N, C-alpha and C positions, 0 to 999 in steps of 0.2 A: 523235632516234631513239627509237622506242617498242619495247617488248619487248627491252630492251638488256641484260638480266641473264644471258642464256644464248644458245646456238646462234648463228644468223646475226646477231642483234642485237649480241651481245657481240663477234662477229667483226668487224662493221663498226666498233664502237667502238675496238677495238684498232688496226685499220687506220688510221683517221683520226687517232688519237692519235699513232701513229708518224710520221704526215705533219705533225705539229705543228699540227693543227687544234684549235680549241676545240669540244668535243663536249658536248651536253646529252643525257645518257643517262637514259631514263625506264623505270621498272619499277614493278610493283604495290607491292612492299614493299622499300624500299631497305635496311632493316636486315638483310634476309636475302640481299642481293645480294653475296655474299662476294667473288666475283671482281672485281666493279666496285669494291668498297671497297679491295681490294688494289691495283687499278690507280690509285686515287686517290692512294695514297701516292707513286707515281712520277710522276704527272701532275697534281699539285695545282693547277697554274695553268691547265690545259687541260680538265679533266674536271669537269663539274657533274652530280651525280646527283640526279634528281628523282623524286618519287612520282607515279605516274599509273596509274589503272585506266581504260582507254579505254571500258569499258562503264558507267562511273559518271560522270554529268554533273557532280556536285559536285566530283569529283576533277579532271576536266578544267578546270572553271572556276577552281579553286584554283591549278592549274598556270599557267593564263593570267595570273592576277593576279601570281604570282611572277615570271613572265617579263617582265611590264610593268615591275615594280620594277627588274629588272636591265637594262632597256632594250636587250634583245638583238634582233639581226636575223640571219636565217639565209640562207646560200647554198643549203643543201640540207636537206630534211626527208625522212626515211625512215619510212614507216608500216610497221613490221615486226611489231607485236604480233599474235598469232593463236592460235587454239585448234583442235584437231582431236578431236572427240568421235565415236568410231567406233560406229555403230549400223547394223545391216543390216535389210533388209526383214523385218518380223515383230517387230523390237525397237525401231523408231523411237519416239521420245518427243517430245512438245511441248517439254519442257525442254531436250533435247539440241539440237533445231533452234534454239530461241530463243537459247540460250547461244552457239551457233556464230555466228549472224547478229549478235548483240549485239556481239561482239568483232570478227569478221572483216569485217563490212560496215558496220553502223551505227556501230560504234566508230570506224572509219576515216573515215567520212563526217562525223560530228560533230566529230571531232578536227581534220580538215582544215578544216572551216568555222571553227573557233576559231583555228587556228594559221597559216592562210595569210596573215593580216595581218602576221605576223612575217617573211615571206619577202621578200628583197630583189627589186627589179626584175631580171628575168632569172634568177631562181633556179630550183631544180628541186625537184619534189615527186614522190617515188617511192613507189608502193604495192606492197608485196611480195605478189604473187599466186601462182598455181600453174598448171601445165599441166592440173591437174584442173579448173580453171575454164573450160577450152575445151570447147565442145560437140562440136567436131570431133576433138579429141585425147583419149586416155586415158579413155574412158567406163568401162572395166573394171568391169562390173556386179557382179563377185564381191566387190570391195572394199567395206568398210563405211564409205565416205567420201561418202555421198550429201549430207548436210548441208554438209560441208566443201566439196565441189565446187560446190554451189549457191551457197554464200556467196561463193566466189571468182568465180563467173560474175557475180554481182551486183556484186561489187567492180570487175570489169572494165568493166561498163557505167557504173558511177559514175565511174570514172577517165576514160573517154572524154567524159562530159558535163562533168566538172569541168575538163578540159583546155581546153574552149572558153570556160568562164567566166573562166579565169585568163589566157587568151591576150592580152588587152589589156595585161597587165603583163609580157608576154614570159616568162612562167613555163612551163617545160617540165614536163608532168605525164604520167607513164606508169605502166602496170601491168607489173611485172617478175617473171618466173618465175625462181627460183633453180635450178631443176632438182631432181634427187633428191640430197639432201645428208644426211650423217651427223649428224643432230641427234636430239633426243628424239622429234621428230615423224617424221623420215625413217627412223630406225633405223640400226643398225650396218652393215646389208648395202648401204646406199646407196653408189654408186660415187664420189661426190664428197665431199671433206673440206670443213669449214667454211672453212678458209683458202683453199682452191682456189676454192670457189664465190664467196667474197667478192671475191677478186682479179679474177675474171672479171666480176662485176657492177660493181665499181668502174670497171673499164676501160670497160665499156658506159656507165655513168653519165657518166663524164668526157667521152665523145664525143657526148653527146646535144645535139641542136639543136632548134629549134622545129619542124623537119620531122618529128621523131619524136613530138611531143606528141600525146597521145591514143591512142598505139599500145600493143599488148600484145607485149612483147619477151621473148626468152629471155635467160639469163645472158650469152650471147655477143653479144647484140644482134640476133639473128634475129627477124624479125616472125612472131608466132605467130597461127594462125587463131582467131577468136572461137569 
């Protein structure tokens, strides 16, 4: 699990720990991940907190080395880490676009390349996307989310392509939109709570089969238009 120290990532960690799963929770600075550290005291046998900056290749490579030492294999990988830098027409910057793509698209692609070898045959790889990544849905030109939307659209096509590459190992790969959720990114006015959104997404993930691989799905499992 990437981006595990807050929001949806933390929500996923809590859910899977309550189900007695072993969870590897990754965040940029684990010394500042207070809620994860608090969870560790109650789930010391099930929770492994690791440092990972998905936009930094050295950080990614170091994590892979540590996972190899632990000899871990995963049933499920969730690429959740993401950023949203709000800039509207007239205020766009190269730095804003680059940072957004480095985390939301390139970070996911390169981390998936490194981590897929740790997935068991028949495992699942979930890329957390957004309805903003659909060209058909939610264009909303007034929102300062152009770089974010573009990065998620790119993530979607990456997911579709990766799904075909992992199909020989019966790995299910999807892009999953959580909907509008009460997180730092979604804001307090969002209709869904983190616990509610995570419960719906976990239910969808649990039901996934190879027939869904390569698709773009909502939190409830509805197929979304590209």
